[in-house]
C-alpha positions as CSV (number, residue, x, y, z in Angstrom):
1,M,4.4,3.7,19.5
2,I,1.1,2.1,20.7
3,G,1.4,-1.6,21.1
4,F,5.2,-2.1,21.3
5,N,5.2,-2.8,25.0
6,K,2.9,-5.8,24.3
7,L,5.6,-7.5,22.3
8,K,8.3,-7.6,24.9
9,G,9.6,-11.2,25.3
10,E,7.5,-12.4,22.4
11,G,8.4,-13.7,19.0
12,S,11.5,-12.6,17.0
13,P,12.2,-8.8,17.1
14,S,15.0,-9.1,14.5
15,T,12.5,-10.8,12.0
16,L,9.9,-8.2,12.7
17,F,12.4,-5.4,12.0
18,A,13.6,-7.1,8.9
19,A,10.0,-7.6,7.6
20,F,9.3,-3.9,8.4
21,L,12.4,-2.8,6.6
22,Y,11.8,-5.0,3.6
23,F,8.2,-3.9,3.2
24,D,9.1,-0.3,3.8
25,F,11.6,-0.2,1.0
26,S,9.5,-2.4,-1.3
27,F,6.5,-0.1,-0.9
28,M,8.6,2.9,-1.8
29,V,9.8,1.2,-4.9
30,W,6.4,-0.2,-5.8
31,T,4.9,3.3,-5.8
32,M,7.9,5.3,-7.0
33,L,6.4,6.1,-10.4
34,G,3.8,8.2,-8.5
35,P,6.2,10.9,-7.2
36,L,8.0,10.9,-10.6
37,A,4.9,10.9,-12.8
38,T,5.0,14.6,-13.7
39,E,8.8,14.6,-14.3
40,I,8.5,11.5,-16.6
41,S,5.6,13.1,-18.4
42,D,7.6,16.3,-19.0
43,T,10.7,14.4,-20.2
44,M,8.6,12.4,-22.7
45,A,6.9,15.6,-23.9
46,S,10.4,17.1,-24.6
47,Y,11.0,14.4,-27.2
48,G,7.5,14.3,-28.7
49,F,5.3,12.0,-26.6
50,Q,2.5,13.9,-24.9
51,M,1.1,11.7,-22.2
52,T,-2.6,12.0,-21.5
53,A,-4.3,11.8,-18.1
54,S,-5.5,8.4,-19.0
55,E,-2.1,7.2,-20.1
56,S,-0.6,8.6,-16.9
57,A,-3.1,6.7,-14.8
58,T,-2.4,3.5,-16.7
59,M,1.4,3.9,-16.2
60,L,0.8,4.3,-12.5
61,S,-1.6,1.4,-12.5
62,V,0.7,-1.2,-14.0
63,P,3.0,-1.7,-10.9
64,I,-0.2,-1.8,-8.7
65,L,-1.8,-4.4,-11.0
66,S,1.2,-6.6,-11.4
67,G,1.9,-6.4,-7.6
68,A,-1.6,-7.4,-6.9
69,L,-1.4,-10.5,-9.1
70,L,2.1,-11.4,-7.9
71,R,1.0,-11.4,-4.3
72,I,-0.9,-14.6,-5.0
73,L,2.2,-16.2,-6.6
74,L,4.5,-15.1,-3.8
75,G,2.0,-16.1,-1.1
76,Y,2.1,-19.6,-2.6
77,F,5.9,-19.7,-2.5
78,V,5.9,-18.6,1.1
79,G,4.3,-22.0,1.9
80,V,6.5,-23.9,-0.5
81,I,10.0,-22.6,0.1
82,G,9.5,-20.3,3.1
83,A,9.1,-16.5,3.4
84,K,12.8,-15.7,3.6
85,K,13.8,-17.4,0.3
86,T,10.7,-16.0,-1.4
87,A,11.6,-12.5,-0.3
88,L,15.2,-12.7,-1.5
89,I,14.1,-14.0,-5.0
90,A,11.6,-11.2,-5.4
91,Q,14.1,-8.6,-4.2
92,A,16.6,-9.8,-6.7
93,I,14.1,-9.1,-9.5
94,V,13.4,-5.7,-8.2
95,M,17.1,-4.9,-8.1
96,A,17.5,-5.9,-11.7
97,T,14.5,-3.7,-12.7
98,L,15.9,-0.6,-10.9
99,F,19.4,-0.9,-12.3
100,Y,18.0,-1.4,-15.8
101,V,16.2,1.9,-15.7
102,A,19.2,3.6,-14.0
103,S,21.3,2.4,-17.0
104,F,19.0,2.8,-20.0
105,G,16.2,5.1,-18.8
106,E,17.3,8.4,-20.4
107,H,15.2,7.9,-23.5
108,I,12.9,5.1,-22.2
109,S,9.7,4.7,-24.2
110,Y,6.2,4.6,-22.7
111,D,5.9,0.9,-23.6
112,E,9.2,0.2,-21.8
113,L,7.9,2.0,-18.7
114,L,4.9,-0.3,-18.6
115,F,7.3,-3.3,-18.7
116,V,9.3,-1.7,-15.9
117,G,6.1,-1.4,-14.0
118,V,5.7,-5.2,-14.1
119,G,9.1,-5.5,-12.5
120,L,8.3,-3.0,-9.8
121,G,5.2,-5.1,-9.1
122,F,7.5,-7.7,-7.4
123,A,8.1,-5.0,-4.8
124,G,4.4,-4.6,-4.2
125,A,4.0,-8.3,-3.8
126,S,6.3,-8.1,-0.8
127,F,3.1,-7.7,1.2
128,A,2.4,-11.4,0.8
129,V,5.8,-12.2,2.2
130,A,6.6,-9.7,4.9
131,L,3.4,-10.0,6.8
132,P,3.4,-13.8,7.1
133,Q,7.1,-13.7,7.9
134,A,6.4,-11.5,10.9
135,G,3.0,-12.9,11.9
136,Q,4.1,-16.5,12.1
137,W,6.2,-15.7,15.1
138,Y,3.4,-14.2,17.3
139,P,0.1,-15.5,18.9
140,A,-3.4,-14.5,17.7
141,R,-3.9,-11.9,20.5
142,L,-1.0,-9.9,19.1
143,Q,-1.7,-10.2,15.4
144,G,-3.2,-6.7,15.1
145,V,-0.2,-4.9,16.5
146,V,2.4,-7.2,14.8
147,L,1.0,-7.0,11.3
148,G,0.3,-3.3,11.9
149,I,4.0,-2.8,12.7
150,A,5.1,-4.8,9.7
151,G,2.6,-3.1,7.6
152,I,3.8,0.4,8.6
153,G,6.2,-0.3,5.7
154,N,3.5,1.7,3.9
155,M,5.7,4.6,5.1
156,G,8.0,3.8,2.2
157,V,5.6,5.7,-0.1
158,V,6.1,8.8,2.0
159,L,9.9,8.6,1.7
160,G,9.4,8.3,-2.1
161,F,7.4,11.5,-2.3
162,L,9.7,13.3,0.1
163,F,13.0,12.5,-1.7
164,A,12.3,11.3,-5.3
165,P,11.3,14.7,-6.7
166,K,14.3,16.5,-5.2
167,I,16.7,13.8,-6.4
168,A,15.1,14.1,-9.8
169,E,15.5,17.9,-9.8
170,L,19.2,17.6,-9.0
171,W,20.3,14.7,-11.1
172,G,17.4,13.6,-13.3
173,W,14.5,11.2,-12.6
174,Q,16.6,8.2,-13.8
175,S,19.0,8.8,-10.9
176,V,16.2,8.0,-8.5
177,F,16.3,4.4,-9.8
178,L,20.0,4.3,-9.2
179,F,19.6,5.4,-5.6
180,A,16.8,2.9,-5.1
181,G,19.0,0.1,-6.6
182,I,21.8,0.8,-4.2
183,L,19.3,0.8,-1.3
184,S,17.8,-2.4,-2.5
185,S,21.2,-4.1,-2.3
186,L,21.5,-3.0,1.3
187,V,18.0,-4.2,2.2
188,F,18.8,-7.5,0.5
189,I,21.9,-8.0,2.7
190,T,20.1,-7.0,5.9
191,Y,17.3,-9.4,5.2
192,I,19.8,-12.2,4.8
193,L,21.3,-11.4,8.1
194,M,18.3,-10.6,10.3
195,A,15.1,-12.4,9.0
196,K,14.3,-15.9,10.2
197,D,11.6,-18.3,9.3
198,A,9.8,-19.4,12.5
199,P,10.8,-22.9,13.7
200,K,8.3,-25.7,13.7
201,G,7.7,-25.4,17.4
202,V,6.3,-21.9,16.8
203,Y,4.8,-22.3,13.4
204,T,4.3,-25.2,11.1
205,P,3.9,-24.2,7.5
206,R,1.7,-26.3,5.2
207,V,2.8,-26.7,1.5
208,K,-0.1,-25.2,-0.5
209,K,-1.7,-27.0,-3.4
210,L,-4.0,-25.8,-6.1
211,S,-6.8,-27.4,-4.2
212,D,-6.0,-25.1,-1.3
213,Y,-6.7,-22.1,-3.5
214,V,-9.9,-23.6,-4.8
215,R,-11.0,-24.4,-1.2
216,L,-10.3,-20.9,0.0
217,L,-11.8,-19.2,-3.0
218,K,-15.0,-21.2,-2.3
219,D,-15.2,-19.8,1.2
220,R,-17.5,-16.8,1.2
221,D,-15.4,-15.1,4.0
222,T,-12.5,-14.9,1.6
223,W,-14.6,-12.7,-0.7
224,W,-15.8,-10.6,2.2
225,F,-12.2,-9.9,3.2
226,N,-11.3,-9.3,-0.4
227,L,-14.0,-6.6,-0.5
228,F,-13.0,-4.9,2.7
229,Y,-9.3,-4.8,1.8
230,A,-9.9,-3.8,-1.8
231,V,-11.8,-0.8,-0.3
232,S,-9.5,0.1,2.5
233,F,-6.0,-0.6,1.1
234,G,-7.1,-0.1,-2.5
235,T,-8.3,3.4,-1.8
236,F,-5.2,4.2,0.3
237,V,-2.7,3.1,-2.4
238,G,-4.8,4.6,-5.2
239,F,-4.9,8.0,-3.5
240,A,-1.2,7.7,-2.5
241,V,0.1,6.9,-6.0
242,Y,-2.1,9.6,-7.6
243,M,-1.7,12.2,-4.8
244,K,1.0,14.3,-6.5
245,V,-0.9,14.4,-9.8
246,Y,-4.1,15.3,-8.0
247,L,-2.5,18.1,-5.9
248,M,-0.7,19.6,-9.0
249,A,-4.0,19.7,-10.9
250,M,-6.0,21.2,-8.0
251,Y,-3.6,23.5,-6.2
252,F,-0.8,24.4,-8.5
253,D,-0.8,28.2,-7.7
254,E,-1.1,27.7,-4.0
255,M,1.7,25.2,-3.8
256,E,3.9,27.4,-6.0
257,L,3.4,30.4,-3.7
258,F,4.0,28.3,-0.6
259,G,7.2,26.9,-2.1
260,L,8.6,30.3,-2.9
261,E,7.5,32.1,0.3
262,V,8.0,29.4,2.9
263,L,10.4,26.8,1.5
264,G,12.4,28.9,-0.8
265,E,11.8,26.2,-3.4
266,D,10.7,27.1,-6.9
267,N,10.3,23.6,-8.3
268,I,6.6,22.8,-8.1
269,H,7.3,19.1,-8.5
270,V,9.2,19.1,-5.3
271,V,6.7,21.1,-3.3
272,A,3.8,18.9,-4.5
273,G,5.9,15.9,-3.4
274,Y,6.1,17.4,0.1
275,F,2.4,18.0,0.4
276,A,1.7,14.5,-0.9
277,A,4.1,13.0,1.6
278,F,2.4,14.9,4.4
279,C,-1.0,13.4,3.5
280,I,0.2,9.9,2.8
281,M,2.2,9.8,6.0
282,A,-1.0,9.7,8.1
283,G,-2.1,6.4,6.6
284,A,1.3,4.9,6.7
285,M,2.1,5.8,10.3
286,L,-1.3,4.9,11.8
287,R,-1.8,1.4,10.3
288,P,-0.4,-0.2,13.6
289,V,-2.6,2.1,15.6
290,G,-5.6,0.8,13.7
291,G,-4.5,-2.8,14.4
292,T,-4.0,-2.0,18.1
293,I,-7.4,-0.3,18.4
294,A,-8.9,-3.4,16.7
295,D,-7.2,-5.7,19.2
296,K,-9.0,-3.7,21.9
297,I,-12.5,-3.1,20.5
298,G,-12.6,-5.6,17.6
299,G,-11.8,-5.3,13.9
300,I,-15.5,-5.0,12.9
301,K,-16.3,-2.1,15.2
302,S,-13.0,-0.4,14.2
303,L,-13.8,-0.8,10.5
304,Y,-17.2,0.8,11.0
305,I,-15.6,3.8,12.6
306,F,-12.7,4.3,10.1
307,L,-14.7,3.7,6.9
308,T,-17.6,5.9,7.9
309,S,-15.2,8.7,8.7
310,V,-13.7,8.3,5.2
311,I,-17.1,8.7,3.6
312,V,-17.9,11.8,5.6
313,L,-14.5,13.4,4.8
314,I,-14.8,12.6,1.1
315,I,-18.2,14.3,0.9
316,I,-16.8,17.3,2.7
317,N,-13.8,17.4,0.3
318,T,-16.0,17.1,-2.7
319,F,-19.0,19.4,-2.0
320,I,-17.8,22.0,0.4
321,P,-15.6,24.8,-0.9
322,L,-12.5,24.7,1.3
323,P,-9.4,26.8,1.5
324,F,-6.2,25.1,0.4
325,W,-4.9,24.4,3.9
326,L,-8.2,23.0,5.1
327,D,-8.5,20.7,2.1
328,I,-5.0,19.4,2.7
329,I,-6.0,18.6,6.3
330,V,-9.1,16.8,5.1
331,M,-7.0,14.6,2.7
332,F,-4.6,14.0,5.6
333,L,-7.5,12.7,7.7
334,I,-8.9,10.5,4.8
335,M,-5.5,8.8,4.5
336,A,-5.2,8.4,8.3
337,N,-8.6,6.6,8.5
338,L,-7.7,4.4,5.5
339,G,-4.4,3.4,7.1
340,M,-6.1,2.5,10.3
341,A,-8.7,0.5,8.4
342,N,-5.9,-1.5,6.8
343,G,-4.6,-2.4,10.2
344,A,-8.1,-3.4,11.4
345,V,-8.7,-5.7,8.4
346,F,-5.5,-7.6,9.2
347,Q,-6.4,-7.9,12.8
348,L,-9.3,-10.1,11.6
349,V,-7.6,-12.1,8.8
350,P,-5.2,-14.2,11.0
351,Q,-8.0,-15.0,13.4
352,R,-10.2,-16.4,10.6
353,F,-7.5,-18.1,8.5
354,A,-4.7,-18.8,11.0
355,K,-3.7,-22.1,9.2
356,D,-3.7,-20.5,5.8
357,I,-2.3,-17.0,6.6
358,G,0.4,-17.2,3.9
359,I,-1.9,-17.9,1.0
360,M,-4.7,-15.7,2.4
361,T,-2.4,-12.7,2.7
362,G,-1.6,-13.2,-1.0
363,I,-5.2,-13.5,-2.1
364,I,-6.5,-10.6,0.1
365,G,-3.4,-8.5,-0.7
366,A,-4.1,-9.0,-4.4
367,A,-7.6,-7.8,-3.9
368,G,-6.2,-4.7,-2.2
369,G,-3.9,-4.1,-5.2
370,L,-6.7,-4.5,-7.7
371,G,-8.7,-2.0,-5.6
372,G,-5.9,0.5,-6.0
373,V,-5.9,0.0,-9.8
374,A,-9.6,0.7,-9.8
375,I,-9.1,3.9,-7.9
376,L,-6.4,5.1,-10.2
377,E,-8.5,4.4,-13.3
378,I,-11.6,6.1,-11.7
379,L,-9.6,9.2,-11.0
380,G,-8.0,9.3,-14.4
381,A,-11.3,8.7,-16.2
382,S,-13.2,11.3,-14.0
383,T,-10.7,13.9,-15.1
384,L,-10.7,12.9,-18.8
385,I,-14.4,12.6,-19.2
386,F,-15.9,15.1,-16.7
387,G,-13.0,17.6,-16.3
388,D,-12.8,17.2,-12.5
389,Y,-12.7,14.7,-9.7
390,T,-16.2,15.0,-8.4
391,I,-17.7,11.9,-10.0
392,G,-14.6,9.9,-9.2
393,F,-14.7,10.8,-5.5
394,M,-18.4,10.0,-5.4
395,L,-17.8,6.5,-6.9
396,I,-15.1,5.9,-4.3
397,A,-17.4,6.9,-1.5
398,A,-20.1,4.5,-2.9
399,N,-17.6,1.7,-2.9
400,I,-16.8,2.3,0.8
401,L,-20.5,2.4,1.6
402,I,-20.9,-1.0,0.0
403,A,-18.1,-2.3,2.2
404,I,-19.9,-0.9,5.3
405,A,-23.1,-2.6,4.2
406,G,-21.1,-5.9,3.9
407,L,-19.9,-5.5,7.5
408,S,-23.5,-5.3,8.6
409,L,-24.3,-8.5,6.8
410,V,-21.4,-10.6,8.3
411,K,-20.8,-9.3,11.8
412,S,-23.4,-11.5,13.6
413,R,-22.3,-14.7,11.8
414,W,-18.6,-14.0,12.4
415,R,-19.1,-13.2,16.1
416,T,-21.1,-16.4,16.7
417,T,-19.1,-18.8,14.6
418,W,-15.3,-18.6,14.2
419,G,-15.1,-15.5,16.3
420,V,-16.0,-17.4,19.5
421,N,-12.7,-19.4,19.4
422,A,-10.5,-16.9,17.4
423,G,-8.3,-16.0,20.3
424,G,-8.8,-12.2,20.0
425,V,-11.6,-9.7,19.9
426,I,-13.4,-9.4,16.5
């Protein structure tokens, strides 16, 4: 993959791998209600609870929202007790949540599912742990590719959409939580054995205080990065979690035909999961490519390219009648550019906030999660109120346009102030 050769002889490969594995699994767990949403809805309907589009969006939003807020908390503990201990505590909570659903989920209520979503949020908060864990081992000139590789853990959502619907078909959707619980135990052990906090000669952590949060939240650049990541990652994760619901609403007949004629699969939930995984895979796999491109041409220029591409593709998807296959390709390209934009944002963050990377990863990651919640609610409301996704997609494009305008406002100041001595291309 692009950028791996740069890392030879640098940092801690075992820690980078552990951070990637931990984030990959955590992202799968964080978003696992997405590939199971329709199965859960059907099960609840069988015993009298008819979930509306809005309630479905809220169910999918809770893990994203709790993960966003918990990123700030875990980012704080990274500075206090270290990234490794923080990761293990969060992982233990996730394991307990998974095994709870596996044991008692057969007749779980909607309210209980919302509570479970809070527990799954600890998996989403892994972002504020895995990225600092990996990044603290490497110099500024390699942050784009390093955090891109660690962040390729976004691939976990692809695994969820590939396998969760099929496991649910064979053994029931609760069994997916059992499989995830077993995997979580293996990841827990692997992290104990392979992950290492960087020694003081490489990285010296600073214990964070409330005043550090206040200081950073007063810095206007914090809010610019919050905006950029809320748009790039928020749109990515919102689309990712909602992708199966969206595809089943838009292309039920086409996917059913494809499943029967090509895959020999008559379960539309499984077929929709495959198409969703295909689209999401682009953003997950290309995040490190975005970071590497940003290392070469600068994060600002990269963001211009990626975000503008997303706007153009959303307009095409919304207003030009496309055949099924072409529309899937457009969604694939949207997710690809969003994934690369995520990598570009985090090529810039360590250069601007090198001494506060732990807490800033938490703050900016939280903004990304909140952006994802907004996308989910926009898509749910668009369907409920207007009957289709047109207004929702246009609002999303408008948000991205605001981010591009923000880039234009800050680029000159960034390049002539902290960018001069950042250590990398901005």
